[in-house]
Structures are given as C-alpha cells and as structure tokens.
N, CA, C and O atoms as CSV, one atom per row, in Angstrom:
chain,resi,resn,atom,element,x,y,z
A,1,MET,N,N,52.591,-5.090,52.796
A,1,MET,CA,C,51.635,-4.669,51.810
A,1,MET,C,C,51.210,-5.879,50.964
A,1,MET,O,O,52.040,-6.737,50.663
A,2,ALA,N,N,49.962,-5.957,50.589
A,2,ALA,CA,C,49.448,-7.073,49.798
A,2,ALA,C,C,49.892,-6.954,48.345
A,2,ALA,O,O,50.051,-5.861,47.802
A,3,LYS,N,N,50.087,-8.136,47.732
A,3,LYS,CA,C,50.481,-8.155,46.321
A,3,LYS,C,C,49.283,-7.855,45.432
A,3,LYS,O,O,48.154,-8.239,45.738
A,4,GLN,N,N,49.539,-7.172,44.340
A,4,GLN,CA,C,48.490,-6.922,43.347
A,4,GLN,C,C,48.238,-8.204,42.571
A,4,GLN,O,O,49.148,-9.017,42.414
A,5,LYS,N,N,47.035,-8.396,42.090
A,5,LYS,CA,C,46.724,-9.561,41.282
A,5,LYS,C,C,47.404,-9.423,39.933
A,5,LYS,O,O,47.306,-8.377,39.293
A,6,GLY,N,N,48.091,-10.468,39.496
A,6,GLY,CA,C,48.830,-10.421,38.246
A,6,GLY,C,C,47.938,-10.592,37.033
A,6,GLY,O,O,46.721,-10.728,37.153
A,7,THR,N,N,48.554,-10.585,35.871
A,7,THR,CA,C,47.790,-10.750,34.638
A,7,THR,C,C,47.550,-12.220,34.336
A,7,THR,O,O,46.627,-12.558,33.596
A,8,ARG,N,N,48.378,-13.102,34.903
A,8,ARG,CA,C,48.199,-14.533,34.666
A,8,ARG,C,C,47.253,-15.112,35.717
A,8,ARG,O,O,47.424,-14.892,36.916
A,9,ILE,N,N,46.248,-15.860,35.240
A,9,ILE,CA,C,45.288,-16.487,36.142
A,9,ILE,C,C,45.200,-17.978,35.832
A,9,ILE,O,O,45.475,-18.402,34.710
A,10,ILE,N,N,44.817,-18.762,36.823
A,10,ILE,CA,C,44.633,-20.203,36.651
A,10,ILE,C,C,43.212,-20.443,36.151
A,10,ILE,O,O,42.251,-19.908,36.705
A,11,ILE,N,N,43.086,-21.257,35.094
A,11,ILE,CA,C,41.770,-21.572,34.535
A,11,ILE,C,C,41.607,-23.085,34.457
A,11,ILE,O,O,42.585,-23.828,34.545
A,12,HIS,N,N,40.364,-23.538,34.291
A,12,HIS,CA,C,40.053,-24.946,34.163
A,12,HIS,C,C,39.410,-25.180,32.803
A,12,HIS,O,O,38.494,-24.459,32.409
A,13,LEU,N,N,39.895,-26.192,32.088
A,13,LEU,CA,C,39.339,-26.568,30.798
A,13,LEU,C,C,38.534,-27.841,30.973
A,13,LEU,O,O,38.996,-28.791,31.605
A,14,GLU,N,N,37.314,-27.867,30.407
A,14,GLU,CA,C,36.424,-29.010,30.549
A,14,GLU,C,C,36.020,-29.536,29.184
A,14,GLU,O,O,35.775,-28.759,28.261
A,15,CYS,N,N,35.949,-30.844,29.053
A,15,CYS,CA,C,35.591,-31.491,27.779
A,15,CYS,C,C,34.147,-31.155,27.403
A,15,CYS,O,O,33.237,-31.304,28.219
A,16,THR,N,N,33.942,-30.702,26.166
A,16,THR,CA,C,32.590,-30.358,25.714
A,16,THR,C,C,31.809,-31.597,25.308
A,16,THR,O,O,30.581,-31.608,25.385
A,17,ASN,N,N,32.503,-32.633,24.880
A,17,ASN,CA,C,31.850,-33.853,24.419
A,17,ASN,C,C,31.299,-34.671,25.588
A,17,ASN,O,O,30.244,-35.292,25.457
A,18,CYS,N,N,31.984,-34.683,26.712
A,18,CYS,CA,C,31.562,-35.466,27.882
A,18,CYS,C,C,30.248,-34.963,28.472
A,18,CYS,O,O,29.447,-35.750,28.977
A,19,ARG,N,N,30.032,-33.669,28.406
A,19,ARG,CA,C,28.812,-33.107,29.000
A,19,ARG,C,C,27.553,-33.541,28.248
A,19,ARG,O,O,26.500,-33.714,28.861
A,20,THR,N,N,27.648,-33.718,26.931
A,20,THR,CA,C,26.460,-34.007,26.134
A,20,THR,C,C,26.309,-35.472,25.762
A,20,THR,O,O,25.188,-35.963,25.633
A,21,SER,N,N,27.412,-36.175,25.588
A,21,SER,CA,C,27.372,-37.552,25.098
A,21,SER,C,C,27.132,-38.545,26.227
A,21,SER,O,O,27.664,-38.395,27.327
A,22,THR,N,N,26.323,-39.563,25.939
A,22,THR,CA,C,26.106,-40.632,26.916
A,22,THR,C,C,26.887,-41.883,26.553
A,22,THR,O,O,27.068,-42.756,27.402
A,23,SER,N,N,27.359,-41.995,25.310
A,23,SER,CA,C,28.119,-43.174,24.878
A,23,SER,C,C,29.610,-42.904,25.055
A,23,SER,O,O,30.295,-42.480,24.125
A,24,LYS,N,N,30.102,-43.161,26.280
A,24,LYS,CA,C,31.497,-42.941,26.612
A,24,LYS,C,C,32.100,-44.245,27.108
A,24,LYS,O,O,31.398,-45.212,27.403
A,25,ARG,N,N,33.427,-44.238,27.191
A,25,ARG,CA,C,34.129,-45.408,27.709
A,25,ARG,C,C,33.891,-45.548,29.210
A,25,ARG,O,O,33.700,-46.658,29.706
A,26,ALA,N,N,33.902,-44.423,29.939
A,26,ALA,CA,C,33.688,-44.425,31.380
A,26,ALA,C,C,32.898,-43.176,31.767
A,26,ALA,O,O,32.830,-42.210,31.007
A,27,GLU,N,N,32.300,-43.212,32.962
A,27,GLU,CA,C,31.542,-42.049,33.426
A,27,GLU,C,C,32.476,-40.993,33.986
A,27,GLU,O,O,33.478,-41.315,34.623
A,28,GLY,N,N,32.146,-39.734,33.748
A,28,GLY,CA,C,32.938,-38.629,34.268
A,28,GLY,C,C,33.148,-37.554,33.230
A,28,GLY,O,O,32.739,-37.697,32.077
A,29,VAL,N,N,33.797,-36.458,33.648
A,29,VAL,CA,C,34.089,-35.331,32.764
A,29,VAL,C,C,35.573,-35.014,32.885
A,29,VAL,O,O,36.100,-34.882,33.989
A,30,SER,N,N,36.238,-34.895,31.749
A,30,SER,CA,C,37.664,-34.600,31.734
A,30,SER,C,C,37.898,-33.126,32.011
A,30,SER,O,O,37.248,-32.268,31.415
A,31,ARG,N,N,38.843,-32.823,32.932
A,31,ARG,CA,C,39.192,-31.436,33.256
A,31,ARG,C,C,40.699,-31.282,33.287
A,31,ARG,O,O,41.409,-32.140,33.811
A,32,TYR,N,N,41.183,-30.188,32.726
A,32,TYR,CA,C,42.592,-29.827,32.748
A,32,TYR,C,C,42.734,-28.468,33.423
A,32,TYR,O,O,41.810,-27.656,33.386
A,33,THR,N,N,43.886,-28.218,34.040
A,33,THR,CA,C,44.186,-26.933,34.660
A,33,THR,C,C,45.349,-26.311,33.924
A,33,THR,O,O,46.340,-26.987,33.647
A,34,THR,N,N,45.244,-25.020,33.597
A,34,THR,CA,C,46.306,-24.303,32.909
A,34,THR,C,C,46.246,-22.833,33.309
A,34,THR,O,O,45.397,-22.430,34.104
A,35,MET,N,N,47.144,-22.046,32.755
A,35,MET,CA,C,47.168,-20.615,33.042
A,35,MET,C,C,46.988,-19.838,31.744
A,35,MET,O,O,47.335,-20.319,30.666
A,36,LYS,N,N,46.439,-18.623,31.863
A,36,LYS,CA,C,46.323,-17.753,30.700
A,36,LYS,C,C,46.575,-16.320,31.127
A,36,LYS,O,O,46.417,-15.965,32.295
A,37,ASN,N,N,46.969,-15.506,30.164
A,37,ASN,CA,C,47.183,-14.087,30.389
A,37,ASN,C,C,45.875,-13.383,30.060
A,37,ASN,O,O,45.420,-13.407,28.916
A,38,ARG,N,N,45.274,-12.759,31.063
A,38,ARG,CA,C,43.943,-12.167,30.844
A,38,ARG,C,C,43.976,-10.927,29.952
A,38,ARG,O,O,42.949,-10.557,29.384
A,39,ARG,N,N,45.131,-10.279,29.817
A,39,ARG,CA,C,45.236,-9.118,28.924
A,39,ARG,C,C,45.287,-9.541,27.462
A,39,ARG,O,O,44.670,-8.898,26.613
A,40,ASN,N,N,46.013,-10.613,27.156
A,40,ASN,CA,C,46.150,-11.061,25.766
A,40,ASN,C,C,44.942,-11.850,25.281
A,40,ASN,O,O,44.578,-11.749,24.109
A,41,THR,N,N,44.314,-12.630,26.151
A,41,THR,CA,C,43.163,-13.450,25.769
A,41,THR,C,C,42.012,-13.215,26.741
A,41,THR,O,O,41.813,-14.010,27.660
A,42,PRO,N,N,41.252,-12.138,26.555
A,42,PRO,CA,C,40.138,-11.874,27.463
A,42,PRO,C,C,38.952,-12.816,27.236
A,42,PRO,O,O,38.137,-13.002,28.140
A,43,SER,N,N,38.845,-13.409,26.050
A,43,SER,CA,C,37.734,-14.325,25.774
A,43,SER,C,C,38.046,-15.709,26.343
A,43,SER,O,O,39.151,-15.957,26.824
A,44,ARG,N,N,37.068,-16.598,26.284
A,44,ARG,CA,C,37.240,-17.952,26.818
A,44,ARG,C,C,38.173,-18.761,25.929
A,44,ARG,O,O,38.126,-18.665,24.702
A,45,LEU,N,N,39.015,-19.553,26.565
A,45,LEU,CA,C,40.034,-20.320,25.878
A,45,LEU,C,C,39.476,-21.666,25.421
A,45,LEU,O,O,38.687,-22.281,26.139
A,46,GLU,N,N,39.877,-22.132,24.233
A,46,GLU,CA,C,39.507,-23.449,23.704
A,46,GLU,C,C,40.770,-24.152,23.254
A,46,GLU,O,O,41.572,-23.577,22.517
A,47,ARG,N,N,40.957,-25.386,23.687
A,47,ARG,CA,C,42.111,-26.184,23.298
A,47,ARG,C,C,41.649,-27.584,22.965
A,47,ARG,O,O,40.670,-28.074,23.527
A,48,LYS,N,N,42.358,-28.232,22.045
A,48,LYS,CA,C,42.078,-29.614,21.703
A,48,LYS,C,C,42.991,-30.483,22.563
A,48,LYS,O,O,44.209,-30.465,22.390
A,49,LYS,N,N,42.401,-31.247,23.493
A,49,LYS,CA,C,43.152,-32.061,24.444
A,49,LYS,C,C,42.606,-33.485,24.426
A,49,LYS,O,O,41.515,-33.737,23.914
A,50,PHE,N,N,43.380,-34.411,24.992
A,50,PHE,CA,C,42.942,-35.804,25.073
A,50,PHE,C,C,41.998,-35.987,26.246
A,50,PHE,O,O,42.293,-35.567,27.365
A,51,CYS,N,N,40.867,-36.612,25.985
A,51,CYS,CA,C,39.887,-36.923,27.024
A,51,CYS,C,C,39.935,-38.427,27.295
A,51,CYS,O,O,39.604,-39.218,26.412
A,52,PRO,N,N,40.341,-38.834,28.498
A,52,PRO,CA,C,40.410,-40.266,28.796
A,52,PRO,C,C,39.032,-40.935,28.885
A,52,PRO,O,O,38.932,-42.153,28.735
A,53,TYR,N,N,37.979,-40.160,29.125
A,53,TYR,CA,C,36.638,-40.722,29.212
A,53,TYR,C,C,36.044,-40.984,27.830
A,53,TYR,O,O,35.338,-41.973,27.635
A,54,CYS,N,N,36.329,-40.100,26.871
A,54,CYS,CA,C,35.865,-40.294,25.486
A,54,CYS,C,C,36.858,-41.132,24.688
A,54,CYS,O,O,36.518,-41.675,23.637
A,55,ASN,N,N,38.096,-41.234,25.196
A,55,ASN,CA,C,39.177,-41.965,24.546
A,55,ASN,C,C,39.527,-41.362,23.183
A,55,ASN,O,O,39.808,-42.091,22.232
A,56,SER,N,N,39.509,-40.033,23.093
A,56,SER,CA,C,39.872,-39.347,21.847
A,56,SER,C,C,40.227,-37.899,22.161
A,56,SER,O,O,40.025,-37.425,23.279
A,57,HIS,N,N,40.758,-37.205,21.160
A,57,HIS,CA,C,41.073,-35.784,21.299
A,57,HIS,C,C,39.806,-34.982,21.017
A,57,HIS,O,O,39.217,-35.105,19.943
A,58,THR,N,N,39.387,-34.162,21.980
A,58,THR,CA,C,38.171,-33.362,21.839
A,58,THR,C,C,38.478,-31.917,22.243
A,58,THR,O,O,39.537,-31.621,22.795
A,59,ILE,N,N,37.535,-31.038,21.956
A,59,ILE,CA,C,37.691,-29.628,22.319
A,59,ILE,C,C,37.365,-29.455,23.799
A,59,ILE,O,O,36.324,-29.910,24.275
A,60,HIS,N,N,38.266,-28.794,24.519
A,60,HIS,CA,C,38.077,-28.461,25.925
A,60,HIS,C,C,37.921,-26.954,26.023
A,60,HIS,O,O,38.748,-26.211,25.493
A,61,ARG,N,N,36.863,-26.487,26.698
A,61,ARG,CA,C,36.603,-25.050,26.833
A,61,ARG,C,C,36.805,-24.616,28.273
A,61,ARG,O,O,36.705,-25.412,29.206
A,62,GLU,N,N,37.088,-23.346,28.425
A,62,GLU,CA,C,37.283,-22.755,29.748
A,62,GLU,C,C,35.954,-22.675,30.484
A,62,GLU,O,O,34.940,-22.267,29.918
A,63,THR,N,N,35.972,-23.071,31.759
A,63,THR,CA,C,34.771,-22.970,32.582
A,63,THR,C,C,34.857,-21.730,33.455
A,63,THR,O,O,35.912,-21.099,33.523
A,64,LYS,N,N,33.783,-21.372,34.115
A,64,LYS,CA,C,33.779,-20.183,34.977
A,64,LYS,C,C,34.576,-20.417,36.229
A,64,LYS,O,O,34.681,-19.524,37.069
C-alpha cells in the first residue's frame, strides 16, 4: 500500500534582494532548502539567512 503524504514538506527559500538588485558581489541567486509543517504554517515562510551573493543577511522567502 502507498504511504500517505505527511504534514512535513520540503520547501525552497530564495533571496529577495538578489532578484531585484544589480549591485552584488557575484552573479546568481541564493537558495536554501528546508522543511515546514503545512498544518502549522500554511502561509509562505520568511527567514533571515546569509546570502553569499549579496554578502549580507537578507530575507529569504518560500518559492513555489
């Protein structure tokens, strides 16, 4: 029998500053992978993480 899909899902966080800014240290977009519980946090997740391309701590938002 197949397993039911759990409440924890894998999501990707992407730097919001890299998408809009052209003055960066290097070209590219910072992405992190993490998990979230879809029952406790149904909305999109936002975390402050280090972006190696911007060389600073910026807000990373959940992508589709």
